[in-house]
PyMOL Python script that loads the backbone (N, CA, C, O; Angstrom):
from pymol import cmd

cmd.read_pdbstr("""\
ATOM      1  N   UNK A   1       0.853  -1.175   0.000  1.00  0.00           N
ATOM      2  CA  UNK A   1       0.000   0.000   0.000  1.00  0.00           C
ATOM      3  C   UNK A   1       0.900   1.240   0.000  1.00  0.00           C
ATOM      4  O   UNK A   1       1.798   1.356   0.833  1.00  0.00           O
ATOM      5  N   UNK A   2       0.664   2.144  -0.912  1.00  0.00           N
ATOM      6  CA  UNK A   2       1.372   3.422  -0.972  1.00  0.00           C
ATOM      7  C   UNK A   2       0.413   4.520  -0.580  1.00  0.00           C
ATOM      8  O   UNK A   2      -0.729   4.556  -1.037  1.00  0.00           O
ATOM      9  N   UNK A   3       0.877   5.410   0.264  1.00  0.00           N
ATOM     10  CA  UNK A   3       0.015   6.466   0.772  1.00  0.00           C
ATOM     11  C   UNK A   3       0.869   7.710   0.960  1.00  0.00           C
ATOM     12  O   UNK A   3       1.891   7.653   1.645  1.00  0.00           O
ATOM     13  N   UNK A   4       0.480   8.816   0.376  1.00  0.00           N
ATOM     14  CA  UNK A   4       1.202  10.076   0.559  1.00  0.00           C
ATOM     15  C   UNK A   4       0.712  10.759   1.833  1.00  0.00           C
ATOM     16  O   UNK A   4      -0.478  11.024   1.999  1.00  0.00           O
ATOM     17  N   UNK A   5       1.641  11.032   2.708  1.00  0.00           N
ATOM     18  CA  UNK A   5       1.326  11.709   3.964  1.00  0.00           C
ATOM     19  C   UNK A   5       1.630  13.186   3.778  1.00  0.00           C
ATOM     20  O   UNK A   5       2.786  13.604   3.852  1.00  0.00           O
ATOM     21  N   UNK A   6       0.594  13.971   3.539  1.00  0.00           N
ATOM     22  CA  UNK A   6       0.775  15.389   3.271  1.00  0.00           C
ATOM     23  C   UNK A   6       0.365  16.273   4.447  1.00  0.00           C
ATOM     24  O   UNK A   6       0.867  17.388   4.594  1.00  0.00           O
ATOM     25  N   UNK A   7      -0.533  15.783   5.270  1.00  0.00           N
ATOM     26  CA  UNK A   7      -0.998  16.538   6.440  1.00  0.00           C
ATOM     27  C   UNK A   7      -0.824  15.646   7.669  1.00  0.00           C
ATOM     28  O   UNK A   7      -0.743  14.423   7.548  1.00  0.00           O
ATOM     29  N   UNK A   8      -0.770  16.248   8.822  1.00  0.00           N
ATOM     30  CA  UNK A   8      -0.600  15.454  10.049  1.00  0.00           C
ATOM     31  C   UNK A   8      -1.764  14.492  10.251  1.00  0.00           C
ATOM     32  O   UNK A   8      -1.581  13.407  10.801  1.00  0.00           O
ATOM     33  N   UNK A   9      -2.960  14.879   9.812  1.00  0.00           N
ATOM     34  CA  UNK A   9      -4.129  14.003   9.974  1.00  0.00           C
ATOM     35  C   UNK A   9      -4.055  12.759   9.101  1.00  0.00           C
ATOM     36  O   UNK A   9      -4.751  11.778   9.362  1.00  0.00           O
ATOM     37  N   UNK A  10      -3.210  12.789   8.055  1.00  0.00           N
ATOM     38  CA  UNK A  10      -3.086  11.632   7.168  1.00  0.00           C
ATOM     39  C   UNK A  10      -2.527  10.404   7.886  1.00  0.00           C
ATOM     40  O   UNK A  10      -2.820   9.275   7.490  1.00  0.00           O
ATOM     41  N   UNK A  11      -1.733  10.606   8.928  1.00  0.00           N
ATOM     42  CA  UNK A  11      -1.183   9.477   9.670  1.00  0.00           C
ATOM     43  C   UNK A  11      -2.299   8.645  10.298  1.00  0.00           C
ATOM     44  O   UNK A  11      -2.271   7.415  10.243  1.00  0.00           O
ATOM     45  N   UNK A  12      -3.272   9.315  10.890  1.00  0.00           N
ATOM     46  CA  UNK A  12      -4.399   8.613  11.495  1.00  0.00           C
ATOM     47  C   UNK A  12      -5.311   7.987  10.462  1.00  0.00           C
ATOM     48  O   UNK A  12      -5.825   6.887  10.665  1.00  0.00           O
ATOM     49  N   UNK A  13      -5.517   8.688   9.347  1.00  0.00           N
ATOM     50  CA  UNK A  13      -6.346   8.153   8.266  1.00  0.00           C
ATOM     51  C   UNK A  13      -5.746   6.862   7.727  1.00  0.00           C
ATOM     52  O   UNK A  13      -6.468   5.893   7.493  1.00  0.00           O
ATOM     53  N   UNK A  14      -4.441   6.842   7.530  1.00  0.00           N
ATOM     54  CA  UNK A  14      -3.761   5.641   7.056  1.00  0.00           C
ATOM     55  C   UNK A  14      -3.898   4.499   8.055  1.00  0.00           C
ATOM     56  O   UNK A  14      -4.175   3.363   7.670  1.00  0.00           O
ATOM     57  N   UNK A  15      -3.706   4.794   9.324  1.00  0.00           N
ATOM     58  CA  UNK A  15      -3.821   3.757  10.353  1.00  0.00           C
ATOM     59  C   UNK A  15      -5.230   3.174  10.380  1.00  0.00           C
ATOM     60  O   UNK A  15      -5.391   1.958  10.491  1.00  0.00           O
ATOM     61  N   UNK A  16      -6.243   4.017  10.280  1.00  0.00           N
ATOM     62  CA  UNK A  16      -7.630   3.532  10.295  1.00  0.00           C
ATOM     63  C   UNK A  16      -7.913   2.660   9.081  1.00  0.00           C
ATOM     64  O   UNK A  16      -8.553   1.616   9.203  1.00  0.00           O
ATOM     65  N   UNK A  17      -7.443   3.080   7.912  1.00  0.00           N
ATOM     66  CA  UNK A  17      -7.669   2.294   6.695  1.00  0.00           C
ATOM     67  C   UNK A  17      -6.990   0.934   6.786  1.00  0.00           C
ATOM     68  O   UNK A  17      -7.582  -0.079   6.414  1.00  0.00           O
ATOM     69  N   UNK A  18      -5.765   0.902   7.272  1.00  0.00           N
ATOM     70  CA  UNK A  18      -5.036  -0.362   7.411  1.00  0.00           C
ATOM     71  C   UNK A  18      -5.707  -1.252   8.458  1.00  0.00           C
ATOM     72  O   UNK A  18      -5.846  -2.456   8.247  1.00  0.00           O
ATOM     73  N   UNK A  19      -6.121  -0.672   9.580  1.00  0.00           N
ATOM     74  CA  UNK A  19      -6.791  -1.449  10.629  1.00  0.00           C
ATOM     75  C   UNK A  19      -8.041  -2.107  10.074  1.00  0.00           C
ATOM     76  O   UNK A  19      -8.279  -3.293  10.300  1.00  0.00           O
ATOM     77  N   UNK A  20      -8.836  -1.340   9.350  1.00  0.00           N
ATOM     78  CA  UNK A  20     -10.067  -1.878   8.778  1.00  0.00           C
ATOM     79  C   UNK A  20      -9.770  -2.949   7.739  1.00  0.00           C
ATOM     80  O   UNK A  20     -10.479  -3.953   7.672  1.00  0.00           O
ATOM     81  N   UNK A  21      -8.733  -2.753   6.925  1.00  0.00           N
ATOM     82  CA  UNK A  21      -8.350  -3.752   5.921  1.00  0.00           C
ATOM     83  C   UNK A  21      -7.922  -5.062   6.574  1.00  0.00           C
ATOM     84  O   UNK A  21      -8.119  -6.138   6.008  1.00  0.00           O
ATOM     85  N   UNK A  22      -7.340  -4.969   7.760  1.00  0.00           N
ATOM     86  CA  UNK A  22      -6.923  -6.166   8.490  1.00  0.00           C
ATOM     87  C   UNK A  22      -8.054  -6.778   9.305  1.00  0.00           C
ATOM     88  O   UNK A  22      -7.888  -7.845   9.896  1.00  0.00           O
ATOM     89  N   UNK A  23      -9.198  -6.112   9.340  1.00  0.00           N
ATOM     90  CA  UNK A  23     -10.343  -6.626  10.086  1.00  0.00           C
ATOM     91  C   UNK A  23     -10.205  -6.502  11.586  1.00  0.00           C
ATOM     92  O   UNK A  23     -10.777  -7.292  12.336  1.00  0.00           O
ATOM     93  N   UNK A  24      -9.445  -5.510  12.027  1.00  0.00           N
ATOM     94  CA  UNK A  24      -9.237  -5.295  13.464  1.00  0.00           C
ATOM     95  C   UNK A  24     -10.184  -4.225  13.985  1.00  0.00           C
ATOM     96  O   UNK A  24     -10.498  -3.265  13.282  1.00  0.00           O
ATOM     97  N   UNK A  25     -10.630  -4.394  15.206  1.00  0.00           N
ATOM     98  CA  UNK A  25     -11.371  -3.334  15.880  1.00  0.00           C
ATOM     99  C   UNK A  25     -10.361  -2.371  16.492  1.00  0.00           C
ATOM    100  O   UNK A  25      -9.176  -2.688  16.606  1.00  0.00           O
ATOM    101  N   UNK A  26     -10.835  -1.204  16.883  1.00  0.00           N
ATOM    102  CA  UNK A  26      -9.953  -0.272  17.577  1.00  0.00           C
ATOM    103  C   UNK A  26      -9.429  -0.883  18.869  1.00  0.00           C
ATOM    104  O   UNK A  26      -8.264  -0.694  19.219  1.00  0.00           O
ATOM    105  N   UNK A  27     -10.270  -1.602  19.570  1.00  0.00           N
ATOM    106  CA  UNK A  27      -9.850  -2.223  20.834  1.00  0.00           C
ATOM    107  C   UNK A  27      -8.747  -3.256  20.598  1.00  0.00           C
ATOM    108  O   UNK A  27      -7.794  -3.332  21.373  1.00  0.00           O
ATOM    109  N   UNK A  28      -8.872  -4.044  19.541  1.00  0.00           N
ATOM    110  CA  UNK A  28      -7.854  -5.054  19.251  1.00  0.00           C
ATOM    111  C   UNK A  28      -6.520  -4.404  18.906  1.00  0.00           C
ATOM    112  O   UNK A  28      -5.474  -4.804  19.419  1.00  0.00           O
ATOM    113  N   UNK A  29      -6.563  -3.399  18.033  1.00  0.00           N
ATOM    114  CA  UNK A  29      -5.319  -2.737  17.650  1.00  0.00           C
ATOM    115  C   UNK A  29      -4.703  -2.015  18.838  1.00  0.00           C
ATOM    116  O   UNK A  29      -3.488  -2.065  19.029  1.00  0.00           O
ATOM    117  N   UNK A  30      -5.519  -1.351  19.632  1.00  0.00           N
ATOM    118  CA  UNK A  30      -5.002  -0.647  20.803  1.00  0.00           C
ATOM    119  C   UNK A  30      -4.266  -1.608  21.729  1.00  0.00           C
ATOM    120  O   UNK A  30      -3.196  -1.282  22.242  1.00  0.00           O
ATOM    121  N   UNK A  31      -4.832  -2.782  21.944  1.00  0.00           N
ATOM    122  CA  UNK A  31      -4.179  -3.776  22.803  1.00  0.00           C
ATOM    123  C   UNK A  31      -2.852  -4.230  22.203  1.00  0.00           C
ATOM    124  O   UNK A  31      -1.861  -4.363  22.922  1.00  0.00           O
ATOM    125  N   UNK A  32      -2.825  -4.465  20.907  1.00  0.00           N
ATOM    126  CA  UNK A  32      -1.589  -4.906  20.246  1.00  0.00           C
ATOM    127  C   UNK A  32      -0.511  -3.829  20.283  1.00  0.00           C
ATOM    128  O   UNK A  32       0.676  -4.130  20.409  1.00  0.00           O
ATOM    129  N   UNK A  33      -0.935  -2.571  20.172  1.00  0.00           N
ATOM    130  CA  UNK A  33       0.020  -1.467  20.110  1.00  0.00           C
ATOM    131  C   UNK A  33       0.392  -0.914  21.478  1.00  0.00           C
ATOM    132  O   UNK A  33       1.340  -0.137  21.595  1.00  0.00           O
ATOM    133  N   UNK A  34      -0.339  -1.303  22.508  1.00  0.00           N
ATOM    134  CA  UNK A  34      -0.049  -0.804  23.852  1.00  0.00           C
ATOM    135  C   UNK A  34      -0.511   0.623  24.079  1.00  0.00           C
ATOM    136  O   UNK A  34       0.116   1.376  24.824  1.00  0.00           O
ATOM    137  N   UNK A  35      -1.616   0.993  23.431  1.00  0.00           N
ATOM    138  CA  UNK A  35      -2.221   2.313  23.635  1.00  0.00           C
ATOM    139  C   UNK A  35      -3.673   2.095  24.038  1.00  0.00           C
ATOM    140  O   UNK A  35      -4.187   0.982  23.922  1.00  0.00           O
ATOM    141  N   UNK A  36      -4.336   3.137  24.507  1.00  0.00           N
ATOM    142  CA  UNK A  36      -5.743   2.979  24.871  1.00  0.00           C
ATOM    143  C   UNK A  36      -6.616   3.104  23.623  1.00  0.00           C
ATOM    144  O   UNK A  36      -6.207   3.708  22.631  1.00  0.00           O
ATOM    145  N   UNK A  37      -7.808   2.539  23.675  1.00  0.00           N
ATOM    146  CA  UNK A  37      -8.733   2.649  22.557  1.00  0.00           C
ATOM    147  C   UNK A  37      -9.139   4.099  22.348  1.00  0.00           C
ATOM    148  O   UNK A  37      -9.288   4.549  21.212  1.00  0.00           O
ATOM    149  N   UNK A  38      -9.319   4.832  23.442  1.00  0.00           N
ATOM    150  CA  UNK A  38      -9.679   6.253  23.333  1.00  0.00           C
ATOM    151  C   UNK A  38      -8.597   7.047  22.605  1.00  0.00           C
ATOM    152  O   UNK A  38      -8.901   7.874  21.745  1.00  0.00           O
ATOM    153  N   UNK A  39      -7.336   6.793  22.951  1.00  0.00           N
ATOM    154  CA  UNK A  39      -6.238   7.477  22.264  1.00  0.00           C
ATOM    155  C   UNK A  39      -6.248   7.127  20.777  1.00  0.00           C
ATOM    156  O   UNK A  39      -6.099   8.008  19.930  1.00  0.00           O
ATOM    157  N   UNK A  40      -6.425   5.843  20.460  1.00  0.00           N
ATOM    158  CA  UNK A  40      -6.430   5.404  19.071  1.00  0.00           C
ATOM    159  C   UNK A  40      -7.562   6.066  18.297  1.00  0.00           C
ATOM    160  O   UNK A  40      -7.364   6.487  17.157  1.00  0.00           O
ATOM    161  N   UNK A  41      -8.730   6.162  18.890  1.00  0.00           N
ATOM    162  CA  UNK A  41      -9.870   6.805  18.229  1.00  0.00           C
ATOM    163  C   UNK A  41      -9.551   8.267  17.930  1.00  0.00           C
ATOM    164  O   UNK A  41      -9.863   8.758  16.845  1.00  0.00           O
ATOM    165  N   UNK A  42      -8.939   8.960  18.872  1.00  0.00           N
ATOM    166  CA  UNK A  42      -8.568  10.365  18.651  1.00  0.00           C
ATOM    167  C   UNK A  42      -7.518  10.481  17.544  1.00  0.00           C
ATOM    168  O   UNK A  42      -7.595  11.375  16.701  1.00  0.00           O
ATOM    169  N   UNK A  43      -6.546   9.581  17.552  1.00  0.00           N
ATOM    170  CA  UNK A  43      -5.494   9.572  16.533  1.00  0.00           C
ATOM    171  C   UNK A  43      -6.086   9.350  15.144  1.00  0.00           C
ATOM    172  O   UNK A  43      -5.737  10.060  14.200  1.00  0.00           O
ATOM    173  N   UNK A  44      -6.974   8.375  15.015  1.00  0.00           N
ATOM    174  CA  UNK A  44      -7.555   8.057  13.719  1.00  0.00           C
ATOM    175  C   UNK A  44      -8.400   9.204  13.150  1.00  0.00           C
ATOM    176  O   UNK A  44      -8.552   9.320  11.934  1.00  0.00           O
ATOM    177  N   UNK A  45      -8.935  10.031  14.012  1.00  0.00           N
ATOM    178  CA  UNK A  45      -9.776  11.138  13.544  1.00  0.00           C
ATOM    179  C   UNK A  45      -9.021  12.466  13.478  1.00  0.00           C
ATOM    180  O   UNK A  45      -9.626  13.510  13.237  1.00  0.00           O
ATOM    181  N   UNK A  46      -7.720  12.432  13.687  1.00  0.00           N
ATOM    182  CA  UNK A  46      -6.909  13.622  13.494  1.00  0.00           C
ATOM    183  C   UNK A  46      -6.802  14.564  14.660  1.00  0.00           C
ATOM    184  O   UNK A  46      -6.486  15.738  14.470  1.00  0.00           O
ATOM    185  N   UNK A  47      -7.054  14.092  15.862  1.00  0.00           N
ATOM    186  CA  UNK A  47      -6.936  14.959  17.037  1.00  0.00           C
ATOM    187  C   UNK A  47      -5.488  15.422  17.202  1.00  0.00           C
ATOM    188  O   UNK A  47      -4.559  14.657  16.944  1.00  0.00           O
ATOM    189  N   UNK A  48      -5.295  16.658  17.626  1.00  0.00           N
ATOM    190  CA  UNK A  48      -3.930  17.144  17.831  1.00  0.00           C
ATOM    191  C   UNK A  48      -3.296  16.520  19.067  1.00  0.00           C
ATOM    192  O   UNK A  48      -3.969  15.882  19.877  1.00  0.00           O
ATOM    193  N   UNK A  49      -2.002  16.713  19.191  1.00  0.00           N
ATOM    194  CA  UNK A  49      -1.241  16.308  20.371  1.00  0.00           C
ATOM    195  C   UNK A  49      -1.085  14.807  20.547  1.00  0.00           C
ATOM    196  O   UNK A  49      -1.066  14.316  21.675  1.00  0.00           O
ATOM    197  N   UNK A  50      -0.974  14.074  19.452  1.00  0.00           N
ATOM    198  CA  UNK A  50      -0.608  12.668  19.584  1.00  0.00           C
ATOM    199  C   UNK A  50       0.915  12.603  19.614  1.00  0.00           C
ATOM    200  O   UNK A  50       1.580  13.396  18.946  1.00  0.00           O
ATOM    201  N   UNK A  51       1.469  11.679  20.371  1.00  0.00           N
ATOM    202  CA  UNK A  51       2.916  11.589  20.474  1.00  0.00           C
ATOM    203  C   UNK A  51       3.457  10.645  19.413  1.00  0.00           C
ATOM    204  O   UNK A  51       2.845   9.622  19.105  1.00  0.00           O
ATOM    205  N   UNK A  52       4.589  10.991  18.868  1.00  0.00           N
ATOM    206  CA  UNK A  52       5.184  10.194  17.807  1.00  0.00           C
ATOM    207  C   UNK A  52       5.500   8.782  18.275  1.00  0.00           C
ATOM    208  O   UNK A  52       5.365   7.838  17.497  1.00  0.00           O
ATOM    209  N   UNK A  53       5.912   8.613  19.516  1.00  0.00           N
ATOM    210  CA  UNK A  53       6.225   7.265  19.997  1.00  0.00           C
ATOM    211  C   UNK A  53       4.992   6.366  19.959  1.00  0.00           C
ATOM    212  O   UNK A  53       5.101   5.185  19.630  1.00  0.00           O
ATOM    213  N   UNK A  54       3.841   6.902  20.285  1.00  0.00           N
ATOM    214  CA  UNK A  54       2.615   6.099  20.212  1.00  0.00           C
ATOM    215  C   UNK A  54       2.224   5.834  18.767  1.00  0.00           C
ATOM    216  O   UNK A  54       1.765   4.739  18.440  1.00  0.00           O
ATOM    217  N   UNK A  55       2.399   6.823  17.898  1.00  0.00           N
ATOM    218  CA  UNK A  55       2.118   6.619  16.477  1.00  0.00           C
ATOM    219  C   UNK A  55       2.978   5.475  15.949  1.00  0.00           C
ATOM    220  O   UNK A  55       2.481   4.605  15.234  1.00  0.00           O
ATOM    221  N   UNK A  56       4.236   5.471  16.291  1.00  0.00           N
ATOM    222  CA  UNK A  56       5.136   4.418  15.811  1.00  0.00           C
ATOM    223  C   UNK A  56       4.745   3.054  16.373  1.00  0.00           C
ATOM    224  O   UNK A  56       4.895   2.048  15.679  1.00  0.00           O
ATOM    225  N   UNK A  57       4.254   2.988  17.597  1.00  0.00           N
ATOM    226  CA  UNK A  57       3.801   1.709  18.150  1.00  0.00           C
ATOM    227  C   UNK A  57       2.604   1.186  17.374  1.00  0.00           C
ATOM    228  O   UNK A  57       2.515  -0.011  17.099  1.00  0.00           O
ATOM    229  N   UNK A  58       1.680   2.081  17.017  1.00  0.00           N
ATOM    230  CA  UNK A  58       0.514   1.683  16.222  1.00  0.00           C
ATOM    231  C   UNK A  58       0.972   1.213  14.847  1.00  0.00           C
ATOM    232  O   UNK A  58       0.511   0.177  14.366  1.00  0.00           O
ATOM    233  N   UNK A  59       1.859   1.947  14.218  1.00  0.00           N
ATOM    234  CA  UNK A  59       2.339   1.559  12.886  1.00  0.00           C
ATOM    235  C   UNK A  59       3.058   0.209  12.926  1.00  0.00           C
ATOM    236  O   UNK A  59       2.876  -0.611  12.026  1.00  0.00           O
ATOM    237  N   UNK A  60       3.866  -0.031  13.948  1.00  0.00           N
ATOM    238  CA  UNK A  60       4.528  -1.337  14.064  1.00  0.00           C
ATOM    239  C   UNK A  60       3.498  -2.450  14.201  1.00  0.00           C
ATOM    240  O   UNK A  60       3.643  -3.503  13.580  1.00  0.00           O
ATOM    241  N   UNK A  61       2.461  -2.236  15.002  1.00  0.00           N
ATOM    242  CA  UNK A  61       1.427  -3.257  15.182  1.00  0.00           C
ATOM    243  C   UNK A  61       0.682  -3.519  13.875  1.00  0.00           C
ATOM    244  O   UNK A  61       0.191  -4.625  13.651  1.00  0.00           O
ATOM    245  N   UNK A  62       0.598  -2.508  13.013  1.00  0.00           N
ATOM    246  CA  UNK A  62      -0.067  -2.655  11.716  1.00  0.00           C
ATOM    247  C   UNK A  62       0.900  -3.101  10.618  1.00  0.00           C
ATOM    248  O   UNK A  62       0.505  -3.259   9.463  1.00  0.00           O
ATOM    249  N   UNK A  63       2.171  -3.301  10.988  1.00  0.00           N
ATOM    250  CA  UNK A  63       3.219  -3.677  10.039  1.00  0.00           C
ATOM    251  C   UNK A  63       3.345  -2.661   8.909  1.00  0.00           C
ATOM    252  O   UNK A  63       3.506  -3.026   7.744  1.00  0.00           O
ATOM    253  N   UNK A  64       3.269  -1.377   9.271  1.00  0.00           N
ATOM    254  CA  UNK A  64       3.467  -0.283   8.325  1.00  0.00           C
ATOM    255  C   UNK A  64       4.843   0.316   8.559  1.00  0.00           C
ATOM    256  O   UNK A  64       5.298   0.428   9.697  1.00  0.00           O
ATOM    257  N   UNK A  65       5.494   0.697   7.481  1.00  0.00           N
ATOM    258  CA  UNK A  65       6.765   1.382   7.624  1.00  0.00           C
ATOM    259  C   UNK A  65       6.696   2.703   6.876  1.00  0.00           C
ATOM    260  O   UNK A  65       5.950   2.846   5.908  1.00  0.00           O
ATOM    261  N   UNK A  66       7.474   3.655   7.331  1.00  0.00           N
ATOM    262  CA  UNK A  66       7.523   4.971   6.719  1.00  0.00           C
ATOM    263  C   UNK A  66       8.845   5.082   5.980  1.00  0.00           C
ATOM    264  O   UNK A  66       9.914   4.907   6.565  1.00  0.00           O
ATOM    265  N   UNK A  67       8.762   5.373   4.700  1.00  0.00           N
ATOM    266  CA  UNK A  67       9.948   5.556   3.876  1.00  0.00           C
ATOM    267  C   UNK A  67      10.023   7.008   3.446  1.00  0.00           C
ATOM    268  O   UNK A  67       9.027   7.579   3.004  1.00  0.00           O
ATOM    269  N   UNK A  68      11.179   7.599   3.571  1.00  0.00           N
ATOM    270  CA  UNK A  68      11.374   8.991   3.162  1.00  0.00           C
ATOM    271  C   UNK A  68      12.000   9.017   1.778  1.00  0.00           C
ATOM    272  O   UNK A  68      12.883   8.219   1.464  1.00  0.00           O
ATOM    273  N   UNK A  69      11.533   9.940   0.962  1.00  0.00           N
ATOM    274  CA  UNK A  69      12.113  10.128  -0.371  1.00  0.00           C
ATOM    275  C   UNK A  69      12.516  11.574  -0.532  1.00  0.00           C
ATOM    276  O   UNK A  69      11.898  12.469   0.044  1.00  0.00           O
ATOM    277  N   UNK A  70      13.539  11.799  -1.306  1.00  0.00           N
ATOM    278  CA  UNK A  70      13.971  13.158  -1.562  1.00  0.00           C
ATOM    279  C   UNK A  70      14.820  13.220  -2.813  1.00  0.00           C
ATOM    280  O   UNK A  70      15.173  12.196  -3.398  1.00  0.00           O
ATOM    281  N   UNK A  71      15.140  14.431  -3.212  1.00  0.00           N
ATOM    282  CA  UNK A  71      15.906  14.626  -4.443  1.00  0.00           C
ATOM    283  C   UNK A  71      17.406  14.730  -4.205  1.00  0.00           C
ATOM    284  O   UNK A  71      18.192  14.466  -5.116  1.00  0.00           O
ATOM    285  N   UNK A  72      17.809  15.101  -3.029  1.00  0.00           N
ATOM    286  CA  UNK A  72      19.238  15.347  -2.816  1.00  0.00           C
ATOM    287  C   UNK A  72      19.696  14.832  -1.470  1.00  0.00           C
ATOM    288  O   UNK A  72      18.961  14.133  -0.772  1.00  0.00           O
ATOM    289  N   UNK A  73      20.912  15.182  -1.116  1.00  0.00           N
ATOM    290  CA  UNK A  73      21.461  14.726   0.170  1.00  0.00           C
ATOM    291  C   UNK A  73      20.728  15.361   1.341  1.00  0.00           C
ATOM    292  O   UNK A  73      20.104  16.415   1.221  1.00  0.00           O
ATOM    293  N   UNK A  74      20.823  14.701   2.444  1.00  0.00           N
ATOM    294  CA  UNK A  74      20.167  15.202   3.664  1.00  0.00           C
ATOM    295  C   UNK A  74      21.031  16.297   4.251  1.00  0.00           C
ATOM    296  O   UNK A  74      20.683  16.871   5.283  1.00  0.00           O
TER     297      UNK A  74
END
""", "prot")
cmd.dss("prot")
cmd.show_as("cartoon", "prot")
cmd.util.cbc("prot")
cmd.orient("prot")
């Protein structure tokens, strides 16, 4: 799955789409990722102030990886 992340809310949208494609409930994914269901619901709907460490835990549980692309050296 390829997904362009252009806005901060896109991270949650991607997680929700992947969760649904895997047939997981929010409660199931939250348990696998070590976050609360309430936090996951807020993340999926684009609530501000989500922490990157929790986002990465959710992405790992969904087996998603983030690849950076660019035109030149860093």
